[in-house]
MARSE-425380 format. One record per residue (C-alpha): residue number from 1; residue in three letters; x, y, z. Coordinates in steps of 0.25 Angstrom, whole numbers. Layout:
N
> NUM/Ala/X/Y/Z
...
end
This chain:
253
> 1/Met/2/-65/62
> 2/Trp/7/-71/49
> 3/Arg/12/-86/48
> 4/Phe/18/-94/37
> 5/Phe/8/-104/31
> 6/Asn/8/-117/38
> 7/Leu/-5/-126/36
> 8/Gly/-4/-133/50
> 9/Leu/0/-120/57
> 10/Ala/-11/-112/50
> 11/Leu/-22/-122/54
> 12/Ser/-18/-123/68
> 13/Met/-18/-107/69
> 14/Leu/-31/-106/62
> 15/Gln/-37/-115/72
> 16/Ser/-31/-108/84
> 17/Val/-35/-94/81
> 18/Pro/-48/-90/89
> 19/Gly/-55/-83/77
> 20/Leu/-53/-96/68
> 21/Gln/-57/-107/78
> 22/Lys/-72/-106/73
> 23/Tyr/-67/-112/60
> 24/Ser/-55/-121/61
> 25/Val/-46/-123/49
> 26/Thr/-42/-137/45
> 27/Arg/-35/-135/32
> 28/Val/-28/-123/27
> 29/Glu/-24/-124/12
> 30/Ser/-10/-120/8
> 31/Leu/-9/-107/-1
> 32/His/0/-102/-11
> 33/Tyr/1/-88/-18
> 34/Pro/-6/-90/-31
> 35/Ala/4/-92/-42
> 36/Leu/-3/-83/-52
> 37/Ala/-4/-72/-42
> 38/Arg/10/-73/-38
> 39/Ala/14/-73/-53
> 40/Ala/6/-61/-56
> 41/Gly/10/-53/-43
> 42/Leu/-4/-53/-37
> 43/Gln/-6/-51/-22
> 44/Gly/-18/-48/-14
> 45/Glu/-29/-52/-4
> 46/Val/-40/-61/-4
> 47/Met/-52/-61/6
> 48/Leu/-59/-75/7
> 49/Thr/-72/-78/14
> 50/Ala/-74/-93/15
> 51/Asp/-86/-101/20
> 52/Val/-84/-114/27
> 53/Asp/-94/-125/28
> 54/Ser/-97/-134/40
> 55/Asp/-87/-144/35
> 56/Gly/-76/-134/35
> 57/Lys/-75/-132/20
> 58/Val/-74/-119/13
> 59/Val/-87/-118/5
> 60/His/-87/-104/0
> 61/Ile/-76/-93/-2
> 62/Glu/-78/-78/-5
> 63/Ala/-64/-72/-10
> 64/Thr/-61/-57/-12
> 65/Ser/-49/-52/-20
> 66/Thr/-45/-44/-32
> 67/Arg/-35/-55/-36
> 68/Ala/-42/-67/-42
> 69/Ile/-30/-76/-41
> 70/Leu/-28/-73/-26
> 71/Lys/-43/-75/-23
> 72/Glu/-43/-88/-30
> 73/Ala/-31/-93/-23
> 74/Ala/-36/-89/-9
> 75/Ala/-50/-95/-12
> 76/Glu/-44/-108/-16
> 77/Asn/-36/-109/-4
> 78/Ile/-47/-105/7
> 79/Gly/-56/-115/0
> 80/Lys/-47/-126/4
> 81/Trp/-47/-123/19
> 82/Thr/-55/-132/28
> 83/Phe/-61/-130/42
> 84/Glu/-66/-139/53
> 85/Pro/-81/-142/51
> 86/Arg/-90/-134/59
> 87/Ala/-104/-138/64
> 88/Ser/-108/-124/65
> 89/Gly/-108/-123/50
> 90/Thr/-101/-114/40
> 91/Phe/-92/-102/43
> 92/Gln/-85/-91/35
> 93/Phe/-71/-85/36
> 94/Thr/-63/-74/29
> 95/Val/-48/-76/25
> 96/Phe/-39/-66/18
> 97/Tyr/-28/-71/9
> 98/Glu/-16/-61/6
> 99/Phe/-7/-64/-6
> 100/Val/5/-56/-5
> 101/Leu/18/-55/-14
> 102/Arg/31/-51/-9
> 103/Glu/39/-40/-15
> 104/Lys/51/-49/-19
> 105/Ala/49/-58/-31
> 106/Ser/53/-73/-31
> 107/Val/52/-84/-41
> 108/Ser/46/-93/-30
> 109/Pro/33/-89/-23
> 110/Asp/40/-90/-9
> 111/Glu/26/-90/-2
> 112/Asn/22/-88/12
> 113/Val/7/-91/16
> 114/Ser/3/-86/30
> 115/Phe/-9/-84/39
> 116/Asp/-14/-73/48
> 117/Phe/-23/-80/58
> 118/Asp/-29/-67/64
> 119/Leu/-42/-63/58
> 120/Pro/-44/-60/47
> 121/His/-38/-73/42
> 122/Thr/-27/-71/32
> 123/Val/-19/-80/23
> 124/Arg/-7/-73/17
> 125/Val/1/-78/5
> 126/Val/14/-71/2
> 127/Ala/23/-75/-10
> 128/Ser/34/-69/-18
> 129/Pro/31/-63/-32
> 130/Pro/37/-69/-44
> 131/Pro/48/-60/-51
> 132/Val/42/-49/-60
> 133/Asp/40/-53/-74
> 134/Ala/40/-40/-82
> 135/Asp/38/-47/-96
> 136/Ala/26/-55/-92
> 137/Ala/17/-48/-102
> 138/Ser/26/-50/-113
> 139/Arg/25/-65/-112
> 140/Val/10/-65/-111
> 141/His/3/-69/-125
> 142/Val/-11/-66/-127
> 143/Ile/-18/-77/-136
> 144/Arg/-31/-69/-137
> 145/His/-38/-57/-133
> 146/Ala/-51/-50/-135
> 147/Pro/-51/-37/-143
> 148/Met/-51/-24/-134
> 149/His/-60/-13/-137
> 150/Tyr/-62/1/-130
> 151/Pro/-73/0/-120
> 152/Ala/-85/8/-126
> 153/Leu/-89/15/-113
> 154/Ala/-74/19/-111
> 155/Arg/-74/25/-125
> 156/Gln/-87/32/-124
> 157/Thr/-82/39/-110
> 158/Arg/-68/41/-116
> 159/Ile/-61/33/-106
> 160/Gln/-47/28/-109
> 161/Gly/-35/23/-101
> 162/Val/-26/12/-97
> 163/Val/-30/-1/-91
> 164/Lys/-20/-10/-84
> 165/Leu/-23/-25/-81
> 166/Phe/-14/-35/-73
> 167/Val/-16/-48/-79
> 168/Val/-12/-62/-74
> 169/Ile/-13/-74/-83
> 170/Asp/-10/-89/-78
> 171/Gln/-2/-100/-84
> 172/Phe/-13/-103/-94
> 173/Gly/-14/-88/-99
> 174/Lys/-27/-86/-92
> 175/Val/-30/-72/-86
> 176/Val/-31/-75/-71
> 177/Glu/-30/-61/-65
> 178/Leu/-33/-47/-71
> 179/Asp/-32/-34/-63
> 180/Val/-35/-20/-68
> 181/Glu/-23/-11/-63
> 182/Ser/-29/2/-69
> 183/Gly/-39/7/-79
> 184/His/-53/13/-81
> 185/Pro/-64/4/-77
> 186/Leu/-70/4/-91
> 187/Leu/-57/1/-97
> 188/Lys/-52/-9/-87
> 189/Asp/-65/-17/-89
> 190/Ala/-63/-18/-104
> 191/Ala/-48/-21/-102
> 192/Thr/-50/-33/-92
> 193/Gln/-61/-39/-100
> 194/Asn/-53/-39/-112
> 195/Leu/-40/-45/-106
> 196/Arg/-48/-56/-99
> 197/Ser/-51/-61/-114
> 198/Trp/-36/-62/-117
> 199/Gln/-30/-76/-118
> 200/Phe/-16/-78/-115
> 201/Glu/-5/-89/-118
> 202/Pro/-1/-96/-106
> 203/Pro/11/-88/-101
> 204/Ala/24/-96/-102
> 205/Leu/29/-92/-88
> 206/Gly/16/-95/-81
> 207/Pro/6/-85/-75
> 208/Thr/9/-70/-79
> 209/Ala/4/-57/-75
> 210/Phe/5/-44/-83
> 211/Glu/-1/-31/-86
> 212/Val/-10/-27/-98
> 213/Thr/-14/-13/-102
> 214/Tyr/-26/-8/-109
> 215/Glu/-25/6/-115
> 216/Phe/-38/13/-119
> 217/Val/-37/25/-127
> 218/Ser/-48/34/-133
> 219/Glu/-42/42/-144
> 220/Gly/-44/48/-158
> 221/Lys/-56/54/-165
> 222/Ala/-70/51/-160
> 223/Glu/-76/40/-169
> 224/Tyr/-89/32/-169
> 225/Pro/-88/20/-170
> 226/Pro/-75/21/-161
> 227/Lys/-62/18/-167
> 228/Glu/-54/8/-159
> 229/Asp/-40/3/-159
> 230/Thr/-34/-8/-150
> 231/Arg/-19/-12/-149
> 232/Tyr/-14/-24/-142
> 233/Asp/0/-26/-136
> 234/Leu/-4/-39/-129
> 235/Pro/-4/-42/-118
> 236/Lys/1/-29/-112
> 237/His/-6/-18/-119
> 238/Ile/-20/-15/-126
> 239/Trp/-22/-2/-132
> 240/Ile/-37/2/-136
> 241/Ala/-39/16/-143
> 242/Val/-53/21/-147
> 243/Ser/-59/33/-153
> 244/Pro/-66/42/-143
> 245/Pro/-81/43/-144
> 246/Glu/-89/54/-151
> 247/Ala/-97/63/-143
> 248/Phe/-109/60/-150
> 249/Pro/-107/48/-160
> 250/Asp/-115/47/-172
> 251/Lys/-119/32/-173
> 252/Ser/-126/34/-186
> 253/Arg/-112/34/-193
end
């Protein structure tokens, strides 16, 4: 059963559930939907396994999630929980954090935080997403980027295609989330490595999310050494073309 977040109520209910009496909670830290994740439209689940020492303090946390921003927020939150000291020593427990965005957008987060007190223990954070910003990428300015080259193995095996990346930069222009939406493994590894080297101006409107497309094309006459052409339409599109490999290249030329 879901209940709206209330620290006092949460503590009393946590301590009254039979399955939780072995580790009585003395403090539950309040939690908000991470601003960066909300701005970028990110949602998902984090599984946390925490070790608590005999003094009731969380001493070790293992977090699993595909979203780095959500994982960091959940781990920081559970790390501030405290428990009654136990003479029997340390113990371990698992909590699932669910971050969910409603369908209807709103300028304000309009958050609800709730607990499911049945096992497994779950903390659920629900917020309204911000209005969609279709022009976000046009306001992003790249200060510096490393040159992009066609991956050698991809060229030799005649692999080409499109890689789409979802990028989140914070208010300082730092890449804080980078997800691959599609692309061949050889191409997406090269694209993500390249994009992580980019430096951005701090965005005027704060944290910004946008999509970047890398297009890899093998075309023209086979040549050795390969002929490569890279064109940039930053930050939205990078086009990399390379001549296909020769069947048996003559390296003596």
